[in-house]
Structures are given as structure tokens and as C-alpha cells.
VOPAGU-2260 file (C-alpha; in pm, 1 decimal, decimal comma):
REM VOPAGU-2260
SITE   aa  ch    i         X         Y         Z
SITE  MET   A    0   -2680,3    1502,3    -946,4
SITE  LYS   A    1   -2905,3    1553,0   -1233,7
SITE  ASN   A    2   -3124,4    1856,8   -1079,0
SITE  GLY   A    3   -2769,6    2065,2   -1000,3
SITE  GLY   A    4   -2741,6    1987,8    -671,1
SITE  GLU   A    5   -2427,5    1756,9    -535,0
SITE  GLU   A    6   -2446,3    1451,2    -281,7
SITE  TRP   A    7   -2085,5    1334,4    -179,8
SITE  LEU   A    8   -2050,5     948,2    -188,5
SITE  ILE   A    9   -1840,7     717,3      21,5
SITE  LEU   A   10   -1792,7     386,7    -145,5
SITE  HIS   A   11   -1576,9     127,4      -8,1
SITE  CYS   A   12   -1444,2    -189,2    -132,9
SITE  GLU   A   13   -1397,0    -449,2     154,6
SITE  ILE   A   14   -1210,8    -683,5      20,8
SITE  GLN   A   15   -1058,4    -865,6     352,9
SITE  GLY   A   16   -1294,5   -1145,2     422,7
SITE  GLU   A   17   -1278,6   -1241,1     775,4
SITE  GLY   A   18   -1008,5   -1041,0     801,4
SITE  GLY   A   19   -1096,2    -714,1     916,6
SITE  LYS   A   20   -1363,8    -771,1    1181,7
SITE  ASP   A   21   -1463,1    -380,5    1230,4
SITE  LEU   A   22   -1583,3    -259,9     910,8
SITE  PRO   A   23   -1928,6     -54,9    1081,1
SITE  PHE   A   24   -1614,9     103,7    1256,2
SITE  ARG   A   25   -1400,4     205,8    1002,0
SITE  MET   A   26   -1735,3     310,2     777,7
SITE  PHE   A   27   -1837,4     541,0    1074,3
SITE  HIS   A   28   -1406,0     663,1    1108,6
SITE  TYR   A   29   -1451,6     755,7     724,8
SITE  GLN   A   30   -1781,5     972,0     812,6
SITE  CYS   A   31   -1629,3    1150,0    1092,1
SITE  PHE   A   32   -1324,9    1233,7     908,4
SITE  ILE   A   33   -1526,2    1358,7     570,8
SITE  PHE   A   34   -1762,1    1572,2     844,1
SITE  ALA   A   35   -1482,9    1697,7    1025,3
SITE  HIS   A   36   -1302,1    1792,8     746,9
SITE  PHE   A   37   -1532,0    1911,9     519,5
SITE  LYS   A   38   -1892,6    1976,2     667,3
SITE  LYS   A   39   -2023,0    1719,3     460,1
SITE  ALA   A   40   -2224,1    1398,2     559,6
SITE  PRO   A   41   -2170,2    1148,8     272,0
SITE  VAL   A   42   -2373,5     848,1     140,1
SITE  ALA   A   43   -2250,1     565,7     232,9
SITE  LEU   A   44   -2233,2     224,9       5,9
SITE  ALA   A   45   -1996,9     -80,5     146,2
SITE  ILE   A   46   -1976,1    -346,7    -156,3
SITE  ILE   A   47   -1856,7    -657,8      53,1
SITE  THR   A   48   -1711,1    -921,4    -181,7
SITE  ASP   A   49   -1668,9   -1192,0      42,2
SITE  LYS   A   50   -1810,4   -1348,4     372,1
SITE  ARG   A   51   -1791,0   -1115,8     665,3
SITE  PRO   A   52   -1742,5   -1279,3    1052,2
SITE  THR   A   53   -2117,6   -1393,8    1130,9
SITE  SER   A   54   -2090,1   -1210,1    1457,1
SITE  GLU   A   55   -2029,0    -893,1    1277,0
SITE  ALA   A   56   -2295,1    -572,8    1298,4
SITE  SER   A   57   -2435,4    -423,8     999,9
SITE  SER   A   58   -2432,9     -80,4    1134,7
SITE  PHE   A   59   -2207,3     115,8    1432,2
SITE  THR   A   60   -2361,7     145,2    1742,0
SITE  HIS   A   61   -2191,0     328,0    2033,6
SITE  SER   A   62   -2359,3     387,9    2385,4
SITE  HIS   A   63   -2184,5     606,5    2669,4
SITE  TYR   A   64   -2335,8     775,1    2948,6
SITE  GLY   A   65   -2664,6     846,4    2803,3
SITE  THR   A   66   -2468,3     941,6    2452,2
SITE  LYS   A   67   -2607,0     662,2    2202,5
SITE  THR   A   68   -2469,0     690,1    1824,8
SITE  VAL   A   69   -2607,5     444,4    1551,9
SITE  TYR   A   70   -2444,7     506,5    1184,3
SITE  GLU   A   71   -2624,3     289,5     944,3
SITE  TYR   A   72   -2501,6     281,2     597,3
SITE  ASN   A   73   -2567,9      85,5     275,0
SITE  ASN   A   74   -2502,1    -287,6     217,1
SITE  LEU   A   75   -2432,5    -444,2    -104,1
SITE  VAL   A   76   -2258,6    -814,1     -12,1
SITE  VAL   A   77   -2186,5    -986,3    -354,6
SITE  THR   A   78   -2221,4   -1352,0    -227,9
SITE  ASP   A   79   -2549,9   -1282,1    -122,4
SITE  LEU   A   80   -2657,7   -1155,1    -519,3
SITE  VAL   A   81   -2859,8   -1437,1    -721,5
SITE  ASP   A   82   -2725,1   -1533,6   -1059,4
SITE  ASP   A   83   -3024,4   -1533,2   -1240,1
SITE  GLU   A   84   -3072,0   -1235,8   -1175,7
SITE  LEU   A   85   -2740,2   -1093,6   -1232,4
SITE  LEU   A   86   -2714,0   -1303,3   -1554,1
SITE  SER   A   87   -3034,0   -1205,6   -1676,5
SITE  SER   A   88   -2985,6    -861,4   -1591,9
SITE  GLU   A   89   -2939,6    -585,0   -1913,2
SITE  ASN   A   90   -2699,3    -359,6   -1665,4
SITE  PRO   A   91   -2343,5    -416,4   -1729,8
SITE  ILE   A   92   -2299,4    -386,4   -1412,8
SITE  ALA   A   93   -2454,3    -736,8   -1303,9
SITE  LEU   A   94   -2202,0    -883,6   -1526,6
SITE  ALA   A   95   -1909,7    -737,1   -1311,8
SITE  PHE   A   96   -2057,0    -870,8   -1020,1
SITE  TYR   A   97   -2149,3   -1226,3   -1143,6
SITE  ALA   A   98   -1777,8   -1210,8   -1250,5
SITE  ALA   A   99   -1654,5   -1129,6    -908,1
SITE  LYS   A  100   -1862,1   -1422,6    -783,2
SITE  SER   A  101   -1724,1   -1659,8   -1038,9
SITE  ALA   A  102   -1352,2   -1527,3    -918,5
SITE  LEU   A  103   -1478,6   -1608,3    -523,1
SITE  ARG   A  104   -1619,0   -1956,7    -690,4
SITE  ALA   A  105   -1287,2   -2100,8    -930,7
SITE  LYS   A  106   -1045,3   -2293,4    -755,6
SITE  GLU   A  107    -915,9   -2418,7   -1034,8
SITE  GLU   A  108    -777,9   -2263,8   -1388,3
SITE  ILE   A  109   -1031,9   -2465,6   -1568,2
SITE  GLN   A  110   -1297,7   -2360,7   -1371,8
SITE  LYS   A  111   -1239,4   -1974,5   -1484,7
SITE  TYR   A  112   -1188,1   -2089,1   -1813,7
SITE  ASN   A  113   -1545,3   -2199,8   -1828,6
SITE  TYR   A  114   -1680,1   -1882,9   -1627,3
SITE  THR   A  115   -1521,0   -1639,9   -1879,2
SITE  ARG   A  116   -1629,3   -1821,1   -2167,9
SITE  LYS   A  117   -1969,7   -1841,6   -2031,5
SITE  LEU   A  118   -1938,0   -1467,6   -2024,5
SITE  ALA   A  119   -1821,1   -1348,5   -2321,3
SITE  GLU   A  120   -2066,1   -1592,8   -2483,1
SITE  LEU   A  121   -2331,6   -1354,6   -2318,7
SITE  LEU   A  122   -2183,5   -1053,1   -2408,1
SITE  ALA   A  123   -2162,7   -1192,3   -2742,7
SITE  GLU   A  124   -2540,3   -1160,4   -2772,5
SITE  ARG   A  125   -2617,2    -866,5   -2587,2
SITE  GLY   A  126   -2722,8    -569,1   -2803,2
SITE  TRP   A  127   -2466,1    -319,1   -2658,6
SITE  SER   A  128   -2221,7    -184,8   -2887,1
SITE  VAL   A  129   -1890,7    -325,0   -2985,9
SITE  ASN   A  130   -1673,8    -121,1   -2743,9
SITE  ASP   A  131   -1872,0    -139,2   -2489,5
SITE  LYS   A  132   -1872,1    -527,4   -2500,7
SITE  ARG   A  133   -1482,8    -475,1   -2579,3
SITE  ASP   A  134   -1486,4    -305,2   -2234,6
SITE  LEU   A  135   -1678,3    -473,8   -2009,5
SITE  LEU   A  136   -1503,6    -802,5   -2117,3
SITE  LEU   A  137   -1160,2    -689,1   -2037,9
SITE  PHE   A  138   -1264,6    -617,9   -1719,3
SITE  ILE   A  139   -1418,3    -938,3   -1658,5
SITE  GLU   A  140   -1106,0   -1078,1   -1788,4
SITE  ARG   A  141    -915,2    -896,9   -1498,6
SITE  ILE   A  142   -1161,7   -1003,1   -1219,8
SITE  ILE   A  143   -1156,4   -1341,8   -1314,6
SITE  ASN   A  144    -772,8   -1368,1   -1390,6
SITE  LEU   A  145    -701,4   -1684,1   -1577,7
SITE  LYS   A  146    -365,0   -1749,5   -1542,3
SITE  ASP   A  147    -291,8   -2100,3   -1710,3
SITE  LYS   A  148    -148,3   -2037,6   -2063,7
SITE  ALA   A  149    -306,4   -2366,3   -2250,9
SITE  LEU   A  150    -633,1   -2245,1   -2148,6
SITE  LYS   A  151    -555,6   -1924,5   -2269,2
SITE  LYS   A  152    -433,6   -2007,7   -2567,7
SITE  ARG   A  153    -808,3   -2206,1   -2603,9
SITE  TYR   A  154    -979,7   -1885,3   -2463,1
SITE  TRP   A  155    -792,2   -1689,7   -2726,9
SITE  GLU   A  156    -896,1   -1931,1   -3013,9
SITE  PHE   A  157   -1270,4   -1910,7   -2878,2
SITE  ARG   A  158   -1241,9   -1521,3   -2905,0
SITE  GLN   A  159   -1108,6   -1551,0   -3231,1
SITE  GLN   A  160   -1408,5   -1712,3   -3330,7
SITE  LEU   A  161   -1621,6   -1399,5   -3204,9
SITE  ASP   A  162   -1371,7   -1169,7   -3374,1
SITE  LYS   A  163   -1444,9   -1282,7   -3737,8
SITE  GLU   A  164   -1825,6   -1283,4   -3650,5
SITE  GLY   A  165   -1791,6    -897,2   -3539,2
SITE  LYS   A  166   -1913,5    -962,5   -3212,3
SITE  ILE   A  167   -1674,0    -898,9   -2957,0
SITE  VAL   A  168   -1315,1    -727,0   -3142,1
SITE  TYR   A  169   -1058,1    -780,7   -2824,2
SITE  GLU   A  170    -729,0    -998,3   -2817,6
SITE  HIS   A  171    -616,7    -918,5   -2464,9
SITE  PHE   A  172    -469,2   -1296,0   -2360,2
SITE  PHE   A  173    -359,4   -1337,1   -2760,6
SITE  LYS   A  174    -143,9   -1027,7   -2712,8
SITE  GLU   A  175     -36,1   -1119,5   -2330,4
SITE  ILE   A  176      53,0   -1457,0   -2415,7
SITE  GLU   A  177     293,8   -1297,0   -2711,5
SITE  GLU   A  178     460,0   -1058,0   -2523,5
SITE  GLU   A  179     535,9   -1342,7   -2240,2
SITE  MET   A  180     712,2   -1556,6   -2531,5
SITE  ALA   A  181     899,3   -1229,9   -2674,3
SITE  GLU   A  182    1010,3   -1138,0   -2290,5
SITE  GLN   A  183    1114,3   -1482,5   -2250,1
SITE  ARG   A  184    1307,2   -1522,0   -2606,3
SITE  GLY   A  185    1505,0   -1180,4   -2475,3
SITE  LYS   A  186    1621,6   -1291,3   -2165,0
SITE  GLU   A  187    1740,0   -1659,6   -2335,5
SITE  GLU   A  188    1973,1   -1417,6   -2563,8
SITE  VAL   A  189    2090,9   -1285,8   -2293,2
SITE  VAL   A  190    2190,8   -1604,3   -2134,7
SITE  LYS   A  191    2380,7   -1679,8   -2448,7
SITE  LYS   A  192    2570,3   -1369,9   -2464,4
SITE  LEU   A  193    2708,9   -1439,3   -2126,1
SITE  LEU   A  194    2776,5   -1816,8   -2182,5
SITE  ASP   A  195    2995,2   -1713,4   -2523,7
SITE  LEU   A  196    3167,6   -1458,3   -2275,0
SITE  GLY   A  197    3240,1   -1762,5   -2048,3
SITE  ASP   A  198    3334,4   -1485,2   -1730,3
SITE  TYR   A  199    3012,0   -1601,7   -1546,0
SITE  SER   A  200    2883,5   -1924,6   -1396,8
SITE  PRO   A  201    2547,7   -2066,9   -1446,7
SITE  GLU   A  202    2446,6   -1965,7   -1111,8
SITE  LYS   A  203    2560,2   -1594,9   -1195,0
SITE  ILE   A  204    2387,4   -1583,7   -1520,8
SITE  SER   A  205    2045,8   -1726,7   -1437,8
SITE  GLU   A  206    2049,0   -1443,7   -1141,4
SITE  ILE   A  207    2135,1   -1151,3   -1418,7
SITE  ALA   A  208    1916,1   -1279,0   -1682,1
SITE  GLU   A  209    1608,7   -1407,7   -1491,2
SITE  VAL   A  210    1590,0   -1723,6   -1625,2
SITE  PRO   A  211    1573,3   -2040,6   -1436,8
SITE  MET   A  212    1882,5   -2212,7   -1341,9
SITE  GLU   A  213    1738,6   -2574,6   -1579,2
SITE  ARG   A  214    1679,6   -2344,2   -1864,2
SITE  VAL   A  215    2090,8   -2180,5   -1857,5
SITE  LEU   A  216    2154,3   -2535,1   -1846,5
SITE  ALA   A  217    1965,5   -2651,9   -2170,1
SITE  LEU   A  218    2153,9   -2371,1   -2335,1
SITE  MET   A  219    2470,9   -2442,9   -2241,4
SITE  ASN   A  220    2437,1   -2780,8   -2475,0
């Protein structure tokens, strides 16, 4: 702590959605283990990334023959955060939370592209350092996880413009595309060499080089 003291913290990120229906018990369990081993009573924060079962309590309560235990902890539910407040906040973590909400809402790749570009544009206008904006955007890109190669290239072209303007300097997606293309070219070179040897069937070559059968057949012609 800033005053020289020490506090222990349980920071639990729940990603199971409605799959894990015993979160309050698990939070209490973590508390018990830490107290039993270290005699510390940690501050607890549960970050809930998706909707929880409606019947689930927000705290752990157990009563047995006159003995009652109540364990309450801090909850932050990402889906309950207000978009406008997140986008207008000067706290960088707010944009990370907005990215998490965007990833949950995006059902199609074009939606992921739109969200990623929107956040990149917003970041570009912030008065933070170029390196800080780059690092936060890298984190946001990972959260939203755009996969469509055509949209990645389109996003990179937009990012190139930001690079030229000196707002955000980071070529993450384009480098990834280049690496994927180089890896594919390398695999195809292996296919060609195995075909020249003539000792392996197309099926075996596909298995060895990890190249789809249709591509092996195309390279045979």
C-alpha cells in the first residue's frame, strides 16, 4: 500500500458464464484456504465476464445448528457496465472493459472489426503516450480477437494511417498475416520436395506437411 502497509487480494475472473453455478461458495473456499495457510483475510473482487444464473446469490451464506457464516465480496459484472460511461472515462481500464463487452456482443467478424476500429479511433484521440496507447490497443485486439484475414488486412490499412499520423505505432495484425503467409509458403515447399521424391502418397504428404489435401493435389499439377 502507499502508506507502507500490506493488503492481500483475491482477484477472481469468472469466464464460465452460467456453467459454474457455485461462485459464492468458491469465493468463500479461496478465502478459507488463504486464511488457513497464511492467517490473512484478503480483500476479494470477482470480475464477472458473462451473465450468471439468475438464482445465484451474490454472497455465501451457511447456517447449521445455530452457527451461521456469511461471506460477502466485491463484484464487478462486465455486462452491467454502461457503455457511455466506459467510453467517456479517462481510466484506460474502462476501454478494456468496453472491449470485453464488445467481444461478448460480436457474433460476426464484421462486428469485431467495427468494435476494434472504433476503439482504435478513440484511443488515437486520447492524450496518453504513444507507447501506452499501443500497449492498450494490443490488449484490446487480443480481447476482441478478429480472425477474418480480409478484415484484418482492412484493419491494418486503417492502422497504417494512424501510424503515419504518429497516433498509434503498432503493426500487430499485419505482422501476423505476414507470418502466416511465410509459414504456409514453407509448408508448400515441403510438399513440393516430397512430391519430387515420389516416395509418398498425397494423403501421407498432406499429413506430414500439415497441408490440406486439396492444396497437395493442386501442387501436383
